[in-house]
N, C-alpha and C positions, 0 to 999 in steps of 0.2 A: 504494500500500500504506500501511497505517496503522501508525504506531509511537506508543506512549504513553510519556510521560516519567513516571518514578516519583517518589515523594516524596523520594528520594535523588538526584534529577536524573540518573537513568540512563535510557538508551534502548536497547532491544534491537532489533537489526536483524532484519527478517523473514527467514525461512529462504531465500526466493527470492533475496534480495539477498546474504545472507551466502555462499551457495554459489558466487557469482560471484567470490569472493576466497578461494580455498582457501589455507590456511597463513598468512593474514594475521590478526594479532591486534590490531594497532594502526592507528589512522587519525588523520591530522592533521585537526582540525576548525577551520574558519573560517566567519565570517559575511560574506556578500556580498549586498547588496540584499535584506536580511531573509530570506535563505535560508542554511541550514546546508549547507556543502559538506564532504564527507569524502573525503580522499585516502589511499589505502593507504600504510602506512609499514612498511619492513623495518628493524628495529633491528640494529645491529652493535655488537660490543664496542668500548668506547672505546680509541682508539689502534691498533686492529687494521688500520685502513685509512688511517692518516695519510699514508703514501707515495702512496696512491691519490688522496687529497684534494689533496695538493700537485701531483701530476701533472695532475689535472683543472684546478686553478687556473692552472697554466702553459699548458695547452691553451686555456683561455678568455682568456688574456692578463691575468689578475688579478695585479697587481704589489704589492709590499710597501706602497707608498704608498697604493694603493687600500684595502687592509685598514686601515691607520692612519686614513685619511679616514673609512671606514665606522664605525670604533669611535668616532671623535670625533663624528660625526653622531648615532650612537645615544645617546651620553652626553648630548648637548645636549637630546634629546627628553625625557629623564627629568625635567628641571628644570621 
């Protein structure tokens, strides 16, 4: 299917594709190997699921030290 980029850098998804994602208004867009990949995203209010996030981190084995290390790594990349 063909999609055209407008002068405002917007792309409209063809109906055949959009109907596969009912209720989804947002997509995460990344470029991999010169291809645009869209992943459906469901937004939740900030803080509404903090307990859920902490529970998931516990289940995944993510520790406080891991978070601190990730923040340090991310800050190094900016420089």
